[in-house]
N, C-alpha and C positions, 0 to 999 in steps of 0.2 A: 635433295640428293638425286643425282642423275641415275636413270635406269637404262640398261641396254635395250635397244629396239632395232629390229631388222626391217630394212626397206629394200625395195628392188628398183634399180635404175638400169635401163638397157639390158634387161635379163641377167643382171648381176645382183647378188645380195650383199648388202653392206650393213654392219652393225654400228649404230651410233648411239651416243648418250642423249637422253631426253629427260626433261623434268617431268615429274608425275603430273598427269592430267593434260599433257601437251602432245600425247601420241597421235591424236587425230590430226592436229595441225602438221605434225611431222610427216605423216602419211600423205596428207594433201599436198604438202610441199614436194615430197618425193614423186608423186604422180605428175605434178606440174612440171618438175624438172625432167622426168622421163619423157613426157610429151614433147617438150622443147628440144631435148637432145635427139629425139627421133626425127624431128623436123630438120635439124641441122645435119644429121647423118644422111637423111634422105634415103635414096635407094642404094647408097654405097655401104653395104653391110660389112665391108672389110676395113672401113675407116677406124683408125686407132681410137680407143676410148678416151685417152688423154687429150687428143686433138679435138674430138667432139666436145669434151667437157670444157676445154678452154674457149673454144668458139662460142659455145652456149653461154658461158660465164661472161664473155665480152659483150654478147648481144644483150644479156639481161642487165649488165652494168650500164650500157649505153641507154637502154630504156629507162632505167632508174634515174640516171643523171638528167635525161630529157624531162622526165616527170617532175623532178625537183626544180628544174629551171622554169618549167611552166607553172608549177605551184608557187614559186617565188614571185613570178610576174603577177599571178592572181592575187597573192598576198599583198603586193604593192598596190594593186588596183583597189582591193577591198579597203586597205588602209587609207588611200586617197578619198574614197567615197565616204568612209566613216569620219574622216577629218572635215570634209565638206559638210556633212550632216551635223557634226558638232558645232561648226561655225554658225550654221543656220539656226540651230537650237539656241546657241548663246545669244544670237541677235534677237531671236523671238523672246527669250526670257528677259533680255535687257529692255526691250520695248514694252513688255508687260510690266516690269518693275517701275518704269518711268511714269506709268499712268496713275 
């Protein structure tokens, strides 16, 4: 059951639902978001909150997609290496079995 938790982002307070025991993660996420939004806003204190939020969300989404693409390439590389090792092990076991 969700519990209301208050978080602060760009000096504004928001109440959001949070699962029991997840409050620390929510607060950490809010602090991370606050820092990123402050970076995007920079010295322009009059920037509209919704614009800063959308630009920050787009930046985070781009980083997430880039990480997934890099992770996918790493997964493929690991799969190729594992397949190569499996082939070598199969060959080794076959040669041992023939003796």
